[in-house]
N, C-alpha and C positions, 0 to 999 in steps of 0.2 A: 410765655415768659418763665424762665427757670426760678426756682425757689430753693434756697439752702438754709438749713438750720443748724444750730449746734447748741453746746452748753458747757459749762464748766465741769469740773470732776464731781462735784457734790450735787449738781443739777439746780442749784439755786438761781443761777444766772443763765438766761437763754438768749442767743443771738439769732437774728434772722436777716437775710439779704435776698433781694430780688434782682433778677437779670445777671448779666455778665459783669464781671469786674472791669474797671478801667485798665488795671495793670496787675500783674502777678510778679512777685519778685522774691529773692532771697537776700538777706543781708547778714554779712560776716563781721560787722562792727563790734567793738568791745561791749557797748551797751546792750546790743541784742543778745550777745553771746551770754553775758551775766543775767539778763532778764529772762532767757530761755533755759539757762543751764545747759545749753548744747553748743555746738559748733557754728550754728546759724539760726536765723528766724525765717520761716516760711510764712508769707502773708499775701494778701490781696487787697486792693483798694476799690471801694465802690463809691459811687456818688452818695453823698450823705442822705438824700431822701430815699434811697433803696435799702437803708439799714435801720434796723430796730433792735431794741434789746428789752428785756424784762428782768427784774430783780435788782437788788442793791449791789452797786459795786464801789469799790475804793480806787483811788488813782495815786499814781506816783509819776511825776513828770510827764503827765498826759497819758499815761498808759493805764487803762482800767483793768482790774482784776477783781476776782471774787474775794471779798474779805473772809469767807468761811474757809474755803479750800486752797486759796492762793492762785488758782488758775489764771494766767494771763490770757486776756480775751481780746481787747481792742483799744484802739484810740480813735477819736472822732473830733472834727470841728464842723464848722457850719457848711464846708464844701465837701469833704470826703470822710470815709470812715475805713480805717485799715484793720482787717480782721486776721487774727493768727489762725491759719488754715487747720492747724491741728485740732482745734475746737469743734469743726464740722462733724456732723453726725454720720455721714456717709463716706468714709474713705474708701478707696482713693477719691480725692475730690476731682480728679480729671482736669486739674488747672495746672498748666505747665508755666514755670517762671520765664518771663521775657527778658529779665535782666538780673544781674547780681551786683550788689553793692559791696564796697569795702573788700575787694578781692585781695588787696595787699595783706589782709588778715585771714584769708582762707586757709584752712589747714592744708598742708602740702599733699596729703593723701586724698583730697576730695577733687575730682576733676571738674573743669568748667562745664556747665550745662550746654550742650550742643545747641547753637542757633541763638543762645541768650546773650544780650549786650552785656559787656563786661566793663565795670567802673572801678578804678582804683580806690575811689572813696564815694561820695554822693553822686547822684544823677545831677546833671547840670540843670 
């Protein structure tokens, strides 16, 4: 079983996932753009039991981040955990997005990911 780990910029919060994700995606919505400070967010979703973290986090609208350095890390509920893939320690992570959300907000200079499902807004 594969294991991946990562951490925030200052190293005070660490994340760990086991196994392969349920899905991998990119989101171009305005919240993800603002949260990431970029044109999109690249993330993967694992079953909640496959995810752990250490260290203190703060949260805003369900998104956990490091209160020391501000790194955006994950969101989790009882079923699933969504991890920002940029925090993983071994890039490239070799996880390819299977879908893109909110493509109506995608920058015109970004091409659709070949083979990925395209959604104008959220997944059904």
